[in-house]
VMD Tcl script that builds the backbone (N, CA, C; Angstrom):
set m [mol new atoms 291]
animate dup $m
set s [atomselect $m all]
$s set {name element resname resid chain x y z} {
  {N N MET 1 A -49.924 -13.302 45.714}
  {CA C MET 1 A -49.169 -12.095 45.940}
  {C C MET 1 A -48.864 -11.433 44.593}
  {N N GLU 2 A -49.089 -10.145 44.506}
  {CA C GLU 2 A -48.837 -9.424 43.266}
  {C C GLU 2 A -47.359 -9.086 43.108}
  {N N ALA 3 A -46.955 -9.012 41.842}
  {CA C ALA 3 A -45.579 -8.638 41.513}
  {C C ALA 3 A -45.608 -7.622 40.387}
  {N N SER 4 A -44.623 -6.770 40.361}
  {CA C SER 4 A -44.484 -5.778 39.307}
  {C C SER 4 A -44.132 -6.478 37.999}
  {N N ALA 5 A -44.663 -5.947 36.877}
  {CA C ALA 5 A -44.440 -6.593 35.590}
  {C C ALA 5 A -44.283 -5.565 34.478}
  {N N VAL 6 A -43.673 -6.020 33.401}
  {CA C VAL 6 A -43.599 -5.250 32.154}
  {C C VAL 6 A -44.536 -5.959 31.188}
  {N N VAL 7 A -45.460 -5.217 30.600}
  {CA C VAL 7 A -46.474 -5.807 29.729}
  {C C VAL 7 A -46.366 -5.182 28.345}
  {N N ASP 8 A -46.194 -6.033 27.341}
  {CA C ASP 8 A -46.202 -5.582 25.951}
  {C C ASP 8 A -47.634 -5.675 25.444}
  {N N LEU 9 A -48.187 -4.522 25.055}
  {CA C LEU 9 A -49.549 -4.485 24.539}
  {C C LEU 9 A -49.536 -4.615 23.022}
  {N N GLY 10 A -50.549 -5.300 22.488}
  {CA C GLY 10 A -50.685 -5.482 21.053}
  {C C GLY 10 A -51.445 -4.329 20.419}
  {N N PRO 11 A -51.797 -4.485 19.147}
  {CA C PRO 11 A -52.470 -3.410 18.414}
  {C C PRO 11 A -53.848 -3.041 18.966}
  {N N HIS 12 A -54.498 -3.929 19.688}
  {CA C HIS 12 A -55.814 -3.637 20.278}
  {C C HIS 12 A -55.684 -3.273 21.761}
  {N N LEU 13 A -54.446 -2.922 22.167}
  {CA C LEU 13 A -54.133 -2.511 23.538}
  {C C LEU 13 A -54.479 -3.570 24.580}
  {N N VAL 14 A -54.236 -4.826 24.228}
  {CA C VAL 14 A -54.364 -5.942 25.158}
  {C C VAL 14 A -53.002 -6.616 25.265}
  {N N PRO 15 A -52.712 -7.258 26.412}
  {CA C PRO 15 A -51.401 -7.873 26.604}
  {C C PRO 15 A -51.094 -8.967 25.579}
  {N N GLU 16 A -49.849 -8.974 25.114}
  {CA C GLU 16 A -49.343 -10.042 24.243}
  {C C GLU 16 A -48.242 -10.826 24.941}
  {N N VAL 17 A -47.374 -10.117 25.656}
  {CA C VAL 17 A -46.278 -10.730 26.406}
  {C C VAL 17 A -46.220 -10.057 27.769}
  {N N ILE 18 A -46.010 -10.872 28.816}
  {CA C ILE 18 A -45.925 -10.371 30.188}
  {C C ILE 18 A -44.598 -10.844 30.766}
  {N N ARG 19 A -43.845 -9.915 31.368}
  {CA C ARG 19 A -42.558 -10.264 31.971}
  {C C ARG 19 A -42.541 -9.836 33.437}
  {N N HIS 20 A -42.145 -10.752 34.312}
  {CA C HIS 20 A -41.987 -10.450 35.737}
  {C C HIS 20 A -40.813 -9.489 35.864}
  {N N ALA 21 A -41.030 -8.325 36.486}
  {CA C ALA 21 A -40.008 -7.275 36.526}
  {C C ALA 21 A -38.749 -7.681 37.297}
  {N N GLN 22 A -38.870 -8.471 38.359}
  {CA C GLN 22 A -37.704 -8.825 39.167}
  {C C GLN 22 A -37.081 -10.173 38.780}
  {N N LEU 23 A -37.895 -11.144 38.398}
  {CA C LEU 23 A -37.388 -12.496 38.171}
  {C C LEU 23 A -36.998 -12.782 36.729}
  {N N GLY 24 A -37.401 -11.920 35.800}
  {CA C GLY 24 A -37.053 -12.138 34.402}
  {C C GLY 24 A -37.845 -13.240 33.722}
  {N N LEU 25 A -38.888 -13.764 34.363}
  {CA C LEU 25 A -39.735 -14.793 33.748}
  {C C LEU 25 A -40.671 -14.120 32.755}
  {N N SER 26 A -41.030 -14.821 31.682}
  {CA C SER 26 A -41.971 -14.231 30.729}
  {C C SER 26 A -43.016 -15.245 30.288}
  {N N TRP 27 A -44.192 -14.716 29.931}
  {CA C TRP 27 A -45.323 -15.518 29.498}
  {C C TRP 27 A -45.879 -14.941 28.208}
  {N N LYS 28 A -46.320 -15.816 27.325}
  {CA C LYS 28 A -46.991 -15.409 26.095}
  {C C LYS 28 A -48.495 -15.525 26.340}
  {N N VAL 29 A -49.235 -14.488 25.984}
  {CA C VAL 29 A -50.695 -14.500 26.171}
  {C C VAL 29 A -51.319 -15.355 25.083}
  {N N VAL 30 A -52.072 -16.362 25.509}
  {CA C VAL 30 A -52.770 -17.276 24.602}
  {C C VAL 30 A -54.169 -16.743 24.294}
  {N N ALA 31 A -54.848 -16.200 25.322}
  {CA C ALA 31 A -56.211 -15.676 25.149}
  {C C ALA 31 A -56.497 -14.615 26.201}
  {N N VAL 32 A -57.245 -13.597 25.821}
  {CA C VAL 32 A -57.729 -12.582 26.756}
  {C C VAL 32 A -59.120 -13.015 27.195}
  {N N LEU 33 A -59.279 -13.306 28.490}
  {CA C LEU 33 A -60.546 -13.796 29.029}
  {C C LEU 33 A -61.417 -12.668 29.574}
  {N N GLU 34 A -60.778 -11.578 30.007}
  {CA C GLU 34 A -61.496 -10.426 30.541}
  {C C GLU 34 A -60.693 -9.176 30.218}
  {N N ASN 35 A -61.380 -8.092 29.877}
  {CA C ASN 35 A -60.746 -6.825 29.541}
  {C C ASN 35 A -61.617 -5.743 30.164}
  {N N TRP 36 A -61.139 -5.122 31.236}
  {CA C TRP 36 A -61.964 -4.211 32.018}
  {C C TRP 36 A -61.233 -2.901 32.296}
  {N N THR 37 A -61.948 -1.792 32.204}
  {CA C THR 37 A -61.469 -0.468 32.585}
  {C C THR 37 A -62.556 0.188 33.427}
  {N N THR 38 A -62.147 0.846 34.503}
  {CA C THR 38 A -63.138 1.536 35.339}
  {C C THR 38 A -63.799 2.665 34.563}
  {N N LEU 39 A -65.069 2.860 34.793}
  {CA C LEU 39 A -65.791 3.970 34.170}
  {C C LEU 39 A -65.403 5.306 34.804}
  {N N ARG 40 A -64.861 5.236 36.012}
  {CA C ARG 40 A -64.485 6.440 36.763}
  {C C ARG 40 A -62.964 6.570 36.848}
  {N N TYR 41 A -62.319 6.444 35.713}
  {CA C TYR 41 A -60.854 6.441 35.669}
  {C C TYR 41 A -60.261 7.683 36.344}
  {N N HIS 42 A -60.735 8.865 36.000}
  {CA C HIS 42 A -60.146 10.093 36.538}
  {C C HIS 42 A -60.359 10.213 38.047}
  {N N GLU 43 A -61.454 9.673 38.558}
  {CA C GLU 43 A -61.694 9.681 40.003}
  {C C GLU 43 A -60.783 8.698 40.722}
  {N N ALA 44 A -60.330 7.651 40.033}
  {CA C ALA 44 A -59.493 6.615 40.639}
  {C C ALA 44 A -58.018 6.981 40.657}
  {N N VAL 45 A -57.607 7.929 39.825}
  {CA C VAL 45 A -56.200 8.334 39.793}
  {C C VAL 45 A -55.797 8.859 41.162}
  {N N GLY 46 A -54.680 8.342 41.685}
  {CA C GLY 46 A -54.197 8.738 43.004}
  {C C GLY 46 A -54.783 7.933 44.144}
  {N N THR 47 A -55.658 6.964 43.841}
  {CA C THR 47 A -56.258 6.112 44.877}
  {C C THR 47 A -55.770 4.670 44.706}
  {N N HIS 48 A -56.140 3.812 45.646}
  {CA C HIS 48 A -55.776 2.393 45.582}
  {C C HIS 48 A -56.630 1.618 44.580}
  {N N ALA 49 A -57.611 2.251 43.986}
  {CA C ALA 49 A -58.563 1.563 43.105}
  {C C ALA 49 A -57.902 1.039 41.835}
  {N N GLU 50 A -58.432 -0.091 41.340}
  {CA C GLU 50 A -58.004 -0.599 40.037}
  {C C GLU 50 A -58.498 0.355 38.962}
  {N N THR 51 A -57.649 0.605 37.976}
  {CA C THR 51 A -58.088 1.407 36.840}
  {C C THR 51 A -58.194 0.564 35.577}
  {N N ARG 52 A -57.481 -0.564 35.546}
  {CA C ARG 52 A -57.469 -1.438 34.362}
  {C C ARG 52 A -57.201 -2.864 34.823}
  {N N ARG 53 A -57.891 -3.840 34.212}
  {CA C ARG 53 A -57.650 -5.248 34.580}
  {C C ARG 53 A -57.859 -6.131 33.361}
  {N N PHE 54 A -56.952 -7.069 33.218}
  {CA C PHE 54 A -57.088 -8.129 32.232}
  {C C PHE 54 A -57.007 -9.456 32.973}
  {N N ARG 55 A -57.772 -10.407 32.530}
  {CA C ARG 55 A -57.665 -11.801 32.976}
  {C C ARG 55 A -57.278 -12.552 31.718}
  {N N VAL 56 A -56.084 -13.169 31.733}
  {CA C VAL 56 A -55.536 -13.764 30.517}
  {C C VAL 56 A -55.061 -15.190 30.766}
  {N N LEU 57 A -55.165 -16.014 29.725}
  {CA C LEU 57 A -54.572 -17.346 29.731}
  {C C LEU 57 A -53.187 -17.178 29.131}
  {N N VAL 58 A -52.170 -17.583 29.886}
  {CA C VAL 58 A -50.791 -17.438 29.424}
  {C C VAL 58 A -50.096 -18.791 29.361}
  {N N SER 59 A -49.043 -18.834 28.560}
  {CA C SER 59 A -48.194 -20.015 28.441}
  {C C SER 59 A -46.792 -19.621 28.878}
  {N N GLY 60 A -46.220 -20.422 29.778}
  {CA C GLY 60 A -44.872 -20.135 30.270}
  {C C GLY 60 A -44.634 -20.801 31.606}
  {N N PRO 61 A -43.707 -20.266 32.404}
  {CA C PRO 61 A -43.366 -20.861 33.702}
  {C C PRO 61 A -44.574 -20.899 34.640}
  {N N LEU 62 A -44.708 -21.993 35.355}
  {CA C LEU 62 A -45.833 -22.143 36.285}
  {C C LEU 62 A -45.518 -21.493 37.632}
  {N N PRO 63 A -46.497 -20.857 38.257}
  {CA C PRO 63 A -46.296 -20.285 39.594}
  {C C PRO 63 A -45.893 -21.381 40.577}
  {N N GLY 64 A -44.892 -21.114 41.365}
  {CA C GLY 64 A -44.429 -22.095 42.342}
  {C C GLY 64 A -43.471 -23.121 41.779}
  {N N ASP 65 A -43.376 -23.237 40.454}
  {CA C ASP 65 A -42.450 -24.164 39.811}
  {C C ASP 65 A -41.988 -23.574 38.474}
  {N N PRO 66 A -41.167 -22.517 38.525}
  {CA C PRO 66 A -40.772 -21.830 37.300}
  {C C PRO 66 A -39.948 -22.668 36.330}
  {N N ASP 67 A -39.473 -23.838 36.771}
  {CA C ASP 67 A -38.738 -24.728 35.864}
  {C C ASP 67 A -39.678 -25.535 34.975}
  {N N ALA 68 A -40.970 -25.564 35.321}
  {CA C ALA 68 A -41.965 -26.293 34.533}
  {C C ALA 68 A -42.801 -25.302 33.731}
  {N N ASP 69 A -43.045 -25.631 32.471}
  {CA C ASP 69 A -43.878 -24.792 31.608}
  {C C ASP 69 A -45.290 -25.360 31.524}
  {N N GLY 70 A -46.250 -24.485 31.316}
  {CA C GLY 70 A -47.637 -24.895 31.163}
  {C C GLY 70 A -48.495 -23.670 30.921}
  {N N GLU 71 A -49.792 -23.839 31.088}
  {CA C GLU 71 A -50.726 -22.727 30.935}
  {C C GLU 71 A -51.359 -22.415 32.279}
  {N N VAL 72 A -51.565 -21.136 32.527}
  {CA C VAL 72 A -52.174 -20.676 33.775}
  {C C VAL 72 A -52.948 -19.396 33.473}
  {N N VAL 73 A -53.990 -19.147 34.258}
  {CA C VAL 73 A -54.739 -17.903 34.123}
  {C C VAL 73 A -54.092 -16.874 35.054}
  {N N MET 74 A -53.842 -15.691 34.506}
  {CA C MET 74 A -53.162 -14.635 35.239}
  {C C MET 74 A -54.019 -13.360 35.213}
  {N N ILE 75 A -53.951 -12.616 36.315}
  {CA C ILE 75 A -54.600 -11.310 36.397}
  {C C ILE 75 A -53.518 -10.250 36.211}
  {N N VAL 76 A -53.797 -9.274 35.345}
  {CA C VAL 76 A -52.877 -8.170 35.065}
  {C C VAL 76 A -53.626 -6.889 35.399}
  {N N ARG 77 A -53.071 -6.070 36.316}
  {CA C ARG 77 A -53.787 -4.878 36.799}
  {C C ARG 77 A -52.924 -3.617 36.741}
  {N N ARG 78 A -53.639 -2.479 36.676}
  {CA C ARG 78 A -53.048 -1.157 36.924}
  {C C ARG 78 A -53.871 -0.527 38.032}
  {N N TYR 79 A -53.210 0.284 38.846}
  {CA C TYR 79 A -53.871 0.959 39.964}
  {C C TYR 79 A -53.707 2.460 39.831}
  {N N GLY 80 A -54.600 3.205 40.450}
  {CA C GLY 80 A -54.563 4.655 40.374}
  {C C GLY 80 A -53.393 5.290 41.093}
  {N N ASP 81 A -52.805 4.572 42.064}
  {CA C ASP 81 A -51.724 5.168 42.850}
  {C C ASP 81 A -50.370 4.474 42.670}
  {N N ARG 82 A -50.222 3.607 41.667}
  {CA C ARG 82 A -48.955 2.906 41.430}
  {C C ARG 82 A -48.543 3.036 39.976}
  {N N GLN 83 A -47.253 3.027 39.751}
  {CA C GLN 83 A -46.725 3.019 38.395}
  {C C GLN 83 A -46.749 1.595 37.845}
  {N N GLY 84 A -46.941 1.440 36.574}
  {CA C GLY 84 A -46.782 0.159 35.890}
  {C C GLY 84 A -47.910 -0.833 36.109}
  {N N TRP 85 A -47.602 -2.065 35.700}
  {CA C TRP 85 A -48.545 -3.185 35.756}
  {C C TRP 85 A -48.204 -4.091 36.920}
  {N N TRP 86 A -49.218 -4.811 37.418}
  {CA C TRP 86 A -49.069 -5.747 38.531}
  {C C TRP 86 A -49.742 -7.057 38.150}
  {N N ILE 87 A -49.091 -8.182 38.451}
  {CA C ILE 87 A -49.605 -9.487 38.043}
  {C C ILE 87 A -49.727 -10.438 39.232}
  {N N CYS 88 A -50.614 -11.414 39.080}
  {CA C CYS 88 A -50.735 -12.518 40.029}
  {C C CYS 88 A -51.467 -13.658 39.327}
  {N N PRO 89 A -51.187 -14.914 39.740}
  {CA C PRO 89 A -51.931 -16.041 39.156}
  {C C PRO 89 A -53.369 -16.009 39.634}
  {N N ASP 90 A -54.275 -16.549 38.803}
  {CA C ASP 90 A -55.702 -16.542 39.141}
  {C C ASP 90 A -56.235 -17.933 39.499}
  {N N GLU 91 A -55.704 -18.966 38.888}
  {CA C GLU 91 A -56.215 -20.330 39.106}
  {C C GLU 91 A -55.055 -21.273 39.380}
  {N N ILE 92 A -55.395 -22.466 39.803}
  {CA C ILE 92 A -54.388 -23.509 39.977}
  {C C ILE 92 A -53.789 -23.831 38.619}
  {N N PRO 93 A -52.463 -23.930 38.515}
  {CA C PRO 93 A -51.832 -24.202 37.225}
  {C C PRO 93 A -52.329 -25.494 36.587}
  {N N ARG 94 A -52.369 -25.504 35.270}
  {CA C ARG 94 A -52.710 -26.710 34.520}
  {C C ARG 94 A -51.511 -27.636 34.461}
  {N N GLU 95 A -51.712 -28.827 33.968}
  {CA C GLU 95 A -50.611 -29.788 33.835}
  {C C GLU 95 A -49.520 -29.235 32.938}
  {N N PRO 96 A -48.240 -29.465 33.276}
  {CA C PRO 96 A -47.151 -29.015 32.408}
  {C C PRO 96 A -47.290 -29.610 31.011}
  {N N SER 97 A -46.875 -28.824 29.987}
  {CA C SER 97 A -46.962 -29.317 28.603}
  {C C SER 97 A -45.654 -29.928 28.160}
}
mol reanalyze $m
mol bondsrecalc $m
mol representation Tube
mol addrep $m
């Protein structure tokens, strides 16, 4: 399930820190695994289409167990018809560190 997020972008316009907008949880980006932008950005504005997507390895609270820290792959998206960033986990969480 996707959740609204606040994303701090670094100098190369890729996520560095991701914060869950409602829960106050935050993750530090360890690695950017995918960096994608639609070629038809202007056509996607106002539609449900993705306009931007990152697949990132993050360190922080694990999905389903926010009291445990570890690394997990997260998807970070923007859509043509929504404000802000949207996040969801991509893989099964790794072992807590």
